[in-house]
PDB file of N, CA, C and O in Angstrom:
ATOM      1  N   MET A   1      86.599  89.751  85.098  1.00  0.00           N
ATOM      2  CA  MET A   1      87.441  88.406  85.629  1.00  0.00           C
ATOM      3  C   MET A   1      88.655  88.448  86.799  1.00  0.00           C
ATOM      4  O   MET A   1      89.827  88.769  86.599  1.00  0.00           O
ATOM      5  N   PRO A   2      88.140  88.098  87.879  1.00  0.00           N
ATOM      6  CA  PRO A   2      89.276  88.213  89.236  1.00  0.00           C
ATOM      7  C   PRO A   2      91.216  87.835  88.615  1.00  0.00           C
ATOM      8  O   PRO A   2      91.666  87.131  87.711  1.00  0.00           O
ATOM      9  N   LEU A   3      91.551  88.300  89.161  1.00  0.00           N
ATOM     10  CA  LEU A   3      93.311  88.074  88.928  1.00  0.00           C
ATOM     11  C   LEU A   3      93.717  87.525  90.354  1.00  0.00           C
ATOM     12  O   LEU A   3      94.365  88.058  91.254  1.00  0.00           O
ATOM     13  N   ALA A   4      92.991  86.015  90.238  1.00  0.00           N
ATOM     14  CA  ALA A   4      93.630  85.248  91.068  1.00  0.00           C
ATOM     15  C   ALA A   4      94.255  83.724  90.371  1.00  0.00           C
ATOM     16  O   ALA A   4      94.019  83.256  89.258  1.00  0.00           O
ATOM     17  N   ALA A   5      95.065  83.213  91.400  1.00  0.00           N
ATOM     18  CA  ALA A   5      95.576  82.016  91.004  1.00  0.00           C
ATOM     19  C   ALA A   5      96.158  81.342  92.085  1.00  0.00           C
ATOM     20  O   ALA A   5      96.243  81.890  93.184  1.00  0.00           O
ATOM     21  N   SER A   6      96.559  80.227  91.885  1.00  0.00           N
ATOM     22  CA  SER A   6      97.121  79.472  92.593  1.00  0.00           C
ATOM     23  C   SER A   6      98.494  79.426  92.588  1.00  0.00           C
ATOM     24  O   SER A   6      98.980  79.549  91.463  1.00  0.00           O
ATOM     25  N   PRO A   7      99.376  79.269  93.614  1.00  0.00           N
ATOM     26  CA  PRO A   7     100.821  79.166  93.581  1.00  0.00           C
ATOM     27  C   PRO A   7     101.696  78.529  92.654  1.00  0.00           C
ATOM     28  O   PRO A   7     101.673  77.308  92.814  1.00  0.00           O
ATOM     29  N   GLY A   8     102.428  78.887  91.782  1.00  0.00           N
ATOM     30  CA  GLY A   8     102.827  78.126  90.756  1.00  0.00           C
ATOM     31  C   GLY A   8     101.857  78.145  89.266  1.00  0.00           C
ATOM     32  O   GLY A   8     102.155  77.651  88.178  1.00  0.00           O
ATOM     33  N   SER A   9     100.822  78.770  89.590  1.00  0.00           N
ATOM     34  CA  SER A   9     100.564  79.073  87.871  1.00  0.00           C
ATOM     35  C   SER A   9     100.387  80.350  87.377  1.00  0.00           C
ATOM     36  O   SER A   9     100.826  81.239  88.108  1.00  0.00           O
ATOM     37  N   CYS A  10      99.837  80.713  86.282  1.00  0.00           N
ATOM     38  CA  CYS A  10     100.229  82.065  85.574  1.00  0.00           C
ATOM     39  C   CYS A  10      99.294  82.840  85.908  1.00  0.00           C
ATOM     40  O   CYS A  10      98.067  82.758  85.967  1.00  0.00           O
ATOM     41  N   LEU A  11     100.172  83.721  86.150  1.00  0.00           N
ATOM     42  CA  LEU A  11      99.168  85.396  86.167  1.00  0.00           C
ATOM     43  C   LEU A  11     100.132  86.807  85.909  1.00  0.00           C
ATOM     44  O   LEU A  11     101.340  86.867  86.136  1.00  0.00           O
ATOM     45  N   LEU A  12      99.525  87.593  85.532  1.00  0.00           N
ATOM     46  CA  LEU A  12      99.449  88.819  85.152  1.00  0.00           C
ATOM     47  C   LEU A  12     101.301  88.753  84.331  1.00  0.00           C
ATOM     48  O   LEU A  12     102.332  89.284  84.743  1.00  0.00           O
ATOM     49  N   GLY A  13     101.056  87.825  83.004  1.00  0.00           N
ATOM     50  CA  GLY A  13     102.389  87.480  82.154  1.00  0.00           C
ATOM     51  C   GLY A  13     103.086  86.891  82.475  1.00  0.00           C
ATOM     52  O   GLY A  13     103.874  86.512  81.609  1.00  0.00           O
ATOM     53  N   SER A  14     103.337  86.336  84.063  1.00  0.00           N
ATOM     54  CA  SER A  14     104.430  85.580  84.460  1.00  0.00           C
ATOM     55  C   SER A  14     104.536  84.278  83.208  1.00  0.00           C
ATOM     56  O   SER A  14     103.628  83.966  82.437  1.00  0.00           O
ATOM     57  N   GLU A  15     105.715  83.750  83.273  1.00  0.00           N
ATOM     58  CA  GLU A  15     105.927  82.426  82.552  1.00  0.00           C
ATOM     59  C   GLU A  15     105.296  81.471  83.118  1.00  0.00           C
ATOM     60  O   GLU A  15     105.184  81.471  84.344  1.00  0.00           O
ATOM     61  N   PRO A  16     104.707  80.375  82.276  1.00  0.00           N
ATOM     62  CA  PRO A  16     104.274  79.000  82.761  1.00  0.00           C
ATOM     63  C   PRO A  16     104.983  78.013  83.510  1.00  0.00           C
ATOM     64  O   PRO A  16     105.759  77.379  82.795  1.00  0.00           O
ATOM     65  N   ALA A  17     104.977  77.635  84.828  1.00  0.00           N
ATOM     66  CA  ALA A  17     105.702  76.499  85.649  1.00  0.00           C
ATOM     67  C   ALA A  17     106.078  75.342  85.082  1.00  0.00           C
ATOM     68  O   ALA A  17     105.261  74.422  85.132  1.00  0.00           O
ATOM     69  N   PRO A  18     106.889  75.196  84.668  1.00  0.00           N
ATOM     70  CA  PRO A  18     107.434  73.482  84.243  1.00  0.00           C
ATOM     71  C   PRO A  18     106.902  72.546  85.272  1.00  0.00           C
ATOM     72  O   PRO A  18     106.536  72.876  86.400  1.00  0.00           O
ATOM     73  N   ALA A  19     106.891  71.022  84.634  1.00  0.00           N
ATOM     74  CA  ALA A  19     106.060  70.380  85.606  1.00  0.00           C
ATOM     75  C   ALA A  19     106.982  69.929  86.742  1.00  0.00           C
ATOM     76  O   ALA A  19     106.471  69.793  87.854  1.00  0.00           O
ATOM     77  N   GLU A  20     108.302  69.682  86.576  1.00  0.00           N
ATOM     78  CA  GLU A  20     108.894  69.451  87.813  1.00  0.00           C
ATOM     79  C   GLU A  20     110.059  70.984  87.993  1.00  0.00           C
ATOM     80  O   GLU A  20     110.814  71.631  87.267  1.00  0.00           O
ATOM     81  N   MET A  21     109.728  70.989  89.014  1.00  0.00           N
ATOM     82  CA  MET A  21     110.566  72.551  89.600  1.00  0.00           C
ATOM     83  C   MET A  21     111.139  72.880  90.786  1.00  0.00           C
ATOM     84  O   MET A  21     110.515  72.697  91.832  1.00  0.00           O
ATOM     85  N   ASN A  22     112.168  73.310  90.781  1.00  0.00           N
ATOM     86  CA  ASN A  22     113.458  73.539  91.630  1.00  0.00           C
ATOM     87  C   ASN A  22     112.386  73.856  93.135  1.00  0.00           C
ATOM     88  O   ASN A  22     111.492  74.656  92.857  1.00  0.00           O
ATOM     89  N   PRO A  23     112.361  73.526  94.135  1.00  0.00           N
ATOM     90  CA  PRO A  23     111.343  74.117  95.231  1.00  0.00           C
ATOM     91  C   PRO A  23     111.725  75.489  95.521  1.00  0.00           C
ATOM     92  O   PRO A  23     110.741  76.215  95.664  1.00  0.00           O
ATOM     93  N   LEU A  24     112.811  76.050  95.647  1.00  0.00           N
ATOM     94  CA  LEU A  24     113.284  77.393  95.560  1.00  0.00           C
ATOM     95  C   LEU A  24     112.548  78.299  94.628  1.00  0.00           C
ATOM     96  O   LEU A  24     111.914  79.338  94.810  1.00  0.00           O
ATOM     97  N   THR A  25     112.821  77.599  93.596  1.00  0.00           N
ATOM     98  CA  THR A  25     112.528  78.511  92.400  1.00  0.00           C
ATOM     99  C   THR A  25     110.957  78.666  92.373  1.00  0.00           C
ATOM    100  O   THR A  25     110.485  79.744  92.012  1.00  0.00           O
ATOM    101  N   LYS A  26     110.327  77.870  92.656  1.00  0.00           N
ATOM    102  CA  LYS A  26     108.717  78.144  93.488  1.00  0.00           C
ATOM    103  C   LYS A  26     108.222  78.985  94.020  1.00  0.00           C
ATOM    104  O   LYS A  26     107.233  79.634  93.682  1.00  0.00           O
ATOM    105  N   VAL A  27     109.226  79.111  95.432  1.00  0.00           N
ATOM    106  CA  VAL A  27     108.968  79.852  96.440  1.00  0.00           C
ATOM    107  C   VAL A  27     109.376  81.324  95.957  1.00  0.00           C
ATOM    108  O   VAL A  27     108.724  82.241  96.456  1.00  0.00           O
ATOM    109  N   LYS A  28     110.623  81.730  94.823  1.00  0.00           N
ATOM    110  CA  LYS A  28     110.854  82.681  94.575  1.00  0.00           C
ATOM    111  C   LYS A  28     109.748  83.001  93.617  1.00  0.00           C
ATOM    112  O   LYS A  28     109.514  84.194  93.425  1.00  0.00           O
ATOM    113  N   LEU A  29     109.068  82.140  93.018  1.00  0.00           N
ATOM    114  CA  LEU A  29     107.781  82.916  91.705  1.00  0.00           C
ATOM    115  C   LEU A  29     106.604  83.212  92.822  1.00  0.00           C
ATOM    116  O   LEU A  29     105.858  84.168  92.609  1.00  0.00           O
ATOM    117  N   ILE A  30     106.458  82.575  93.767  1.00  0.00           N
ATOM    118  CA  ILE A  30     105.016  82.482  94.815  1.00  0.00           C
ATOM    119  C   ILE A  30     105.523  84.172  95.703  1.00  0.00           C
ATOM    120  O   ILE A  30     104.581  84.842  96.128  1.00  0.00           O
ATOM    121  N   ASN A  31     106.468  84.532  95.840  1.00  0.00           N
ATOM    122  CA  ASN A  31     106.924  85.855  96.131  1.00  0.00           C
ATOM    123  C   ASN A  31     106.752  86.654  95.505  1.00  0.00           C
ATOM    124  O   ASN A  31     106.258  87.665  96.004  1.00  0.00           O
ATOM    125  N   GLU A  32     107.200  86.617  93.478  1.00  0.00           N
ATOM    126  CA  GLU A  32     107.205  87.402  93.226  1.00  0.00           C
ATOM    127  C   GLU A  32     105.256  87.702  92.938  1.00  0.00           C
ATOM    128  O   GLU A  32     104.738  88.818  92.884  1.00  0.00           O
ATOM    129  N   LEU A  33     104.711  86.713  92.834  1.00  0.00           N
ATOM    130  CA  LEU A  33     103.172  86.976  92.683  1.00  0.00           C
ATOM    131  C   LEU A  33     102.766  87.559  93.730  1.00  0.00           C
ATOM    132  O   LEU A  33     101.881  88.362  93.432  1.00  0.00           O
ATOM    133  N   ASN A  34     103.010  87.539  94.925  1.00  0.00           N
ATOM    134  CA  ASN A  34     102.562  88.113  96.446  1.00  0.00           C
ATOM    135  C   ASN A  34     103.062  89.429  96.482  1.00  0.00           C
ATOM    136  O   ASN A  34     102.624  90.175  97.357  1.00  0.00           O
ATOM    137  N   GLU A  35     104.149  89.967  95.450  1.00  0.00           N
ATOM    138  CA  GLU A  35     104.708  91.529  95.377  1.00  0.00           C
ATOM    139  C   GLU A  35     103.862  92.421  94.509  1.00  0.00           C
ATOM    140  O   GLU A  35     103.554  93.610  94.597  1.00  0.00           O
ATOM    141  N   ARG A  36     103.484  91.131  93.329  1.00  0.00           N
ATOM    142  CA  ARG A  36     102.474  91.951  91.773  1.00  0.00           C
ATOM    143  C   ARG A  36     101.125  92.139  92.675  1.00  0.00           C
ATOM    144  O   ARG A  36     100.366  93.093  92.505  1.00  0.00           O
ATOM    145  N   GLU A  37     100.933  91.228  93.553  1.00  0.00           N
ATOM    146  CA  GLU A  37      99.370  91.523  94.100  1.00  0.00           C
ATOM    147  C   GLU A  37      99.686  92.920  95.001  1.00  0.00           C
ATOM    148  O   GLU A  37      98.970  93.917  94.912  1.00  0.00           O
ATOM    149  N   VAL A  38     100.621  92.854  95.697  1.00  0.00           N
ATOM    150  CA  VAL A  38     100.157  94.288  96.905  1.00  0.00           C
ATOM    151  C   VAL A  38     100.512  95.747  95.998  1.00  0.00           C
ATOM    152  O   VAL A  38     100.149  96.880  96.313  1.00  0.00           O
ATOM    153  N   GLN A  39     101.386  95.327  94.702  1.00  0.00           N
ATOM    154  CA  GLN A  39     101.947  96.766  94.041  1.00  0.00           C
ATOM    155  C   GLN A  39     100.021  96.795  93.161  1.00  0.00           C
ATOM    156  O   GLN A  39      99.390  97.851  93.109  1.00  0.00           O
ATOM    157  N   LEU A  40      99.499  95.572  92.644  1.00  0.00           N
ATOM    158  CA  LEU A  40      98.107  96.136  91.855  1.00  0.00           C
ATOM    159  C   LEU A  40      97.177  96.073  92.793  1.00  0.00           C
ATOM    160  O   LEU A  40      96.086  95.745  92.327  1.00  0.00           O
ATOM    161  N   GLY A  41      97.188  96.353  94.503  1.00  0.00           N
ATOM    162  CA  GLY A  41      96.284  96.565  94.689  1.00  0.00           C
ATOM    163  C   GLY A  41      95.382  95.438  95.280  1.00  0.00           C
ATOM    164  O   GLY A  41      94.761  95.715  96.306  1.00  0.00           O
ATOM    165  N   VAL A  42      95.245  94.174  94.726  1.00  0.00           N
ATOM    166  CA  VAL A  42      94.620  92.777  94.516  1.00  0.00           C
ATOM    167  C   VAL A  42      93.618  92.930  95.750  1.00  0.00           C
ATOM    168  O   VAL A  42      94.344  92.897  96.744  1.00  0.00           O
ATOM    169  N   ALA A  43      92.576  93.049  96.067  1.00  0.00           N
ATOM    170  CA  ALA A  43      91.522  92.441  97.010  1.00  0.00           C
ATOM    171  C   ALA A  43      91.864  90.984  97.660  1.00  0.00           C
ATOM    172  O   ALA A  43      92.008  89.980  96.963  1.00  0.00           O
ATOM    173  N   GLU A  44      91.947  90.990  98.715  1.00  0.00           N
ATOM    174  CA  GLU A  44      92.146  89.581  99.664  1.00  0.00           C
ATOM    175  C   GLU A  44      90.902  88.538  98.712  1.00  0.00           C
ATOM    176  O   GLU A  44      91.213  87.455  98.218  1.00  0.00           O
ATOM    177  N   LYS A  45      89.883  88.983  98.641  1.00  0.00           N
ATOM    178  CA  LYS A  45      89.082  88.154  98.368  1.00  0.00           C
ATOM    179  C   LYS A  45      89.207  87.487  97.005  1.00  0.00           C
ATOM    180  O   LYS A  45      88.402  86.602  96.717  1.00  0.00           O
ATOM    181  N   VAL A  46      89.974  87.778  96.310  1.00  0.00           N
ATOM    182  CA  VAL A  46      90.515  87.635  95.170  1.00  0.00           C
ATOM    183  C   VAL A  46      92.052  87.096  94.791  1.00  0.00           C
ATOM    184  O   VAL A  46      92.395  86.703  93.676  1.00  0.00           O
ATOM    185  N   SER A  47      92.958  87.176  96.071  1.00  0.00           N
ATOM    186  CA  SER A  47      93.951  86.980  96.032  1.00  0.00           C
ATOM    187  C   SER A  47      93.631  85.315  95.779  1.00  0.00           C
ATOM    188  O   SER A  47      92.476  84.897  95.849  1.00  0.00           O
ATOM    189  N   TRP A  48      94.962  84.278  95.430  1.00  0.00           N
ATOM    190  CA  TRP A  48      94.901  83.230  95.940  1.00  0.00           C
ATOM    191  C   TRP A  48      95.399  82.839  97.356  1.00  0.00           C
ATOM    192  O   TRP A  48      95.062  81.698  97.674  1.00  0.00           O
ATOM    193  N   HIS A  49      95.971  83.376  98.089  1.00  0.00           N
ATOM    194  CA  HIS A  49      95.713  83.560  99.569  1.00  0.00           C
ATOM    195  C   HIS A  49      94.539  83.079 100.250  1.00  0.00           C
ATOM    196  O   HIS A  49      94.540  82.149 101.057  1.00  0.00           O
ATOM    197  N   ASN A  50      93.262  83.935  99.793  1.00  0.00           N
ATOM    198  CA  ASN A  50      91.987  83.282 100.201  1.00  0.00           C
ATOM    199  C   ASN A  50      91.669  81.808  99.994  1.00  0.00           C
ATOM    200  O   ASN A  50      90.960  81.169 100.771  1.00  0.00           O
ATOM    201  N   GLU A  51      92.110  81.418  99.145  1.00  0.00           N
ATOM    202  CA  GLU A  51      91.986  79.900  98.715  1.00  0.00           C
ATOM    203  C   GLU A  51      92.394  78.795  99.710  1.00  0.00           C
ATOM    204  O   GLU A  51      91.841  77.851 100.274  1.00  0.00           O
ATOM    205  N   TYR A  52      93.736  79.404  99.657  1.00  0.00           N
ATOM    206  CA  TYR A  52      94.486  78.600 101.184  1.00  0.00           C
ATOM    207  C   TYR A  52      94.245  79.329 102.703  1.00  0.00           C
ATOM    208  O   TYR A  52      94.906  78.907 103.651  1.00  0.00           O
ATOM    209  N   LYS A  53      93.514  80.165 102.852  1.00  0.00           N
ATOM    210  CA  LYS A  53      93.865  80.390 103.971  1.00  0.00           C
ATOM    211  C   LYS A  53      93.552  79.787 105.206  1.00  0.00           C
ATOM    212  O   LYS A  53      93.700  80.353 106.290  1.00  0.00           O
ATOM    213  N   ASP A  54      93.142  78.701 105.061  1.00  0.00           N
ATOM    214  CA  ASP A  54      92.295  77.726 106.192  1.00  0.00           C
ATOM    215  C   ASP A  54      93.377  76.760 105.732  1.00  0.00           C
ATOM    216  O   ASP A  54      93.044  75.697 106.255  1.00  0.00           O
ATOM    217  N   SER A  55      94.442  76.563 105.070  1.00  0.00           N
ATOM    218  CA  SER A  55      95.061  75.407 105.077  1.00  0.00           C
ATOM    219  C   SER A  55      96.171  75.127 105.883  1.00  0.00           C
ATOM    220  O   SER A  55      96.767  76.107 106.330  1.00  0.00           O
ATOM    221  N   ALA A  56      96.657  73.813 106.221  1.00  0.00           N
ATOM    222  CA  ALA A  56      97.486  73.840 107.211  1.00  0.00           C
ATOM    223  C   ALA A  56      98.408  73.078 106.767  1.00  0.00           C
ATOM    224  O   ALA A  56      98.948  72.276 107.529  1.00  0.00           O
ATOM    225  N   TRP A  57      98.736  73.168 105.572  1.00  0.00           N
ATOM    226  CA  TRP A  57     100.155  72.735 104.945  1.00  0.00           C
ATOM    227  C   TRP A  57     101.249  73.182 104.900  1.00  0.00           C
ATOM    228  O   TRP A  57     101.245  74.374 104.593  1.00  0.00           O
ATOM    229  N   ILE A  58     102.122  72.800 105.055  1.00  0.00           N
ATOM    230  CA  ILE A  58     103.958  73.430 105.345  1.00  0.00           C
ATOM    231  C   ILE A  58     104.885  72.886 104.473  1.00  0.00           C
ATOM    232  O   ILE A  58     104.591  71.748 104.107  1.00  0.00           O
ATOM    233  N   PHE A  59     105.731  73.260 104.104  1.00  0.00           N
ATOM    234  CA  PHE A  59     106.501  72.868 103.155  1.00  0.00           C
ATOM    235  C   PHE A  59     107.901  72.688 104.350  1.00  0.00           C
ATOM    236  O   PHE A  59     108.113  73.534 105.219  1.00  0.00           O
ATOM    237  N   LEU A  60     108.662  71.559 104.186  1.00  0.00           N
ATOM    238  CA  LEU A  60     109.818  71.300 104.853  1.00  0.00           C
ATOM    239  C   LEU A  60     110.680  70.857 103.864  1.00  0.00           C
ATOM    240  O   LEU A  60     110.371  69.940 103.103  1.00  0.00           O
ATOM    241  N   GLY A  61     112.024  71.601 103.806  1.00  0.00           N
ATOM    242  CA  GLY A  61     112.866  71.265 102.916  1.00  0.00           C
ATOM    243  C   GLY A  61     114.068  70.651 103.230  1.00  0.00           C
ATOM    244  O   GLY A  61     113.697  70.276 104.343  1.00  0.00           O
ATOM    245  N   GLY A  62     115.286  70.214 103.152  1.00  0.00           N
ATOM    246  CA  GLY A  62     116.705  69.931 103.085  1.00  0.00           C
ATOM    247  C   GLY A  62     116.311  68.957 104.430  1.00  0.00           C
ATOM    248  O   GLY A  62     117.415  68.634 104.867  1.00  0.00           O
ATOM    249  N   LEU A  63     115.480  68.459 105.121  1.00  0.00           N
ATOM    250  CA  LEU A  63     115.664  66.833 105.761  1.00  0.00           C
ATOM    251  C   LEU A  63     116.350  65.746 105.494  1.00  0.00           C
ATOM    252  O   LEU A  63     116.482  65.529 104.290  1.00  0.00           O
ATOM    253  N   PRO A  64     116.818  65.010 106.191  1.00  0.00           N
ATOM    254  CA  PRO A  64     117.256  63.881 105.846  1.00  0.00           C
ATOM    255  C   PRO A  64     116.407  62.367 105.035  1.00  0.00           C
ATOM    256  O   PRO A  64     115.314  62.021 105.485  1.00  0.00           O
ATOM    257  N   TYR A  65     116.838  61.839 104.237  1.00  0.00           N
ATOM    258  CA  TYR A  65     115.582  61.524 103.471  1.00  0.00           C
ATOM    259  C   TYR A  65     115.733  60.013 104.947  1.00  0.00           C
ATOM    260  O   TYR A  65     114.656  59.496 105.244  1.00  0.00           O
ATOM    261  N   GLU A  66     116.334  59.761 105.298  1.00  0.00           N
ATOM    262  CA  GLU A  66     116.186  58.611 106.523  1.00  0.00           C
ATOM    263  C   GLU A  66     115.261  58.740 107.336  1.00  0.00           C
ATOM    264  O   GLU A  66     114.833  57.726 107.886  1.00  0.00           O
ATOM    265  N   LEU A  67     114.591  60.263 107.695  1.00  0.00           N
ATOM    266  CA  LEU A  67     113.494  60.333 108.239  1.00  0.00           C
ATOM    267  C   LEU A  67     112.393  59.842 107.767  1.00  0.00           C
ATOM    268  O   LEU A  67     111.914  59.734 106.638  1.00  0.00           O
ATOM    269  N   THR A  68     111.953  59.459 109.194  1.00  0.00           N
ATOM    270  CA  THR A  68     110.259  58.824 108.790  1.00  0.00           C
ATOM    271  C   THR A  68     109.563  59.905 109.240  1.00  0.00           C
ATOM    272  O   THR A  68     110.034  60.801 109.941  1.00  0.00           O
ATOM    273  N   GLU A  69     107.831  59.782 108.619  1.00  0.00           N
ATOM    274  CA  GLU A  69     107.232  60.440 109.300  1.00  0.00           C
ATOM    275  C   GLU A  69     107.226  60.401 110.438  1.00  0.00           C
ATOM    276  O   GLU A  69     107.302  61.489 111.007  1.00  0.00           O
ATOM    277  N   GLY A  70     107.145  59.310 111.176  1.00  0.00           N
ATOM    278  CA  GLY A  70     107.117  59.621 112.620  1.00  0.00           C
ATOM    279  C   GLY A  70     108.095  60.677 113.425  1.00  0.00           C
ATOM    280  O   GLY A  70     107.876  61.556 114.259  1.00  0.00           O
ATOM    281  N   ASP A  71     109.081  60.256 112.883  1.00  0.00           N
ATOM    282  CA  ASP A  71     110.113  61.173 113.487  1.00  0.00           C
ATOM    283  C   ASP A  71     110.091  62.686 113.245  1.00  0.00           C
ATOM    284  O   ASP A  71     110.765  63.420 113.968  1.00  0.00           O
ATOM    285  N   ILE A  72     109.241  63.237 112.122  1.00  0.00           N
ATOM    286  CA  ILE A  72     108.953  64.672 112.013  1.00  0.00           C
ATOM    287  C   ILE A  72     108.009  64.397 112.616  1.00  0.00           C
ATOM    288  O   ILE A  72     108.524  64.347 113.733  1.00  0.00           O
ATOM    289  N   ILE A  73     106.619  64.086 112.828  1.00  0.00           N
ATOM    290  CA  ILE A  73     105.802  64.315 113.865  1.00  0.00           C
ATOM    291  C   ILE A  73     106.300  64.573 115.542  1.00  0.00           C
ATOM    292  O   ILE A  73     105.803  65.274 116.424  1.00  0.00           O
ATOM    293  N   CYS A  74     107.311  63.815 115.532  1.00  0.00           N
ATOM    294  CA  CYS A  74     108.095  63.668 117.186  1.00  0.00           C
ATOM    295  C   CYS A  74     108.360  65.061 117.601  1.00  0.00           C
ATOM    296  O   CYS A  74     107.949  65.716 118.559  1.00  0.00           O
ATOM    297  N   VAL A  75     109.633  65.506 116.040  1.00  0.00           N
ATOM    298  CA  VAL A  75     109.858  66.749 116.151  1.00  0.00           C
ATOM    299  C   VAL A  75     108.719  67.892 116.615  1.00  0.00           C
ATOM    300  O   VAL A  75     108.772  68.443 117.714  1.00  0.00           O
ATOM    301  N   PHE A  76     107.816  68.131 115.745  1.00  0.00           N
ATOM    302  CA  PHE A  76     106.963  69.151 115.124  1.00  0.00           C
ATOM    303  C   PHE A  76     105.807  69.323 116.289  1.00  0.00           C
ATOM    304  O   PHE A  76     105.293  70.379 116.659  1.00  0.00           O
ATOM    305  N   SER A  77     105.543  67.976 116.766  1.00  0.00           N
ATOM    306  CA  SER A  77     104.780  67.912 117.915  1.00  0.00           C
ATOM    307  C   SER A  77     104.884  68.677 119.542  1.00  0.00           C
ATOM    308  O   SER A  77     103.961  68.957 120.306  1.00  0.00           O
ATOM    309  N   GLN A  78     106.228  68.857 119.695  1.00  0.00           N
ATOM    310  CA  GLN A  78     106.847  69.335 120.451  1.00  0.00           C
ATOM    311  C   GLN A  78     106.889  71.224 120.619  1.00  0.00           C
ATOM    312  O   GLN A  78     107.595  71.752 121.478  1.00  0.00           O
TER     313      GLN A  78
END
């Protein structure tokens, strides 16, 4: 059975993620998962990174709620 998991899922004895999680906590858990994969020598093809390697999603935090999607597009298109 491969040692792959998606971000926020259980892997290698980690605690299950609650339904609503603080974004910073989720980033911390993903970083811990990354470190465990490196320590265990998990092959790239079974790593969760492989599933998302062609993804164009990014996380933007701390933005004012008044910003619209158009505002964000303008800023990042520059």
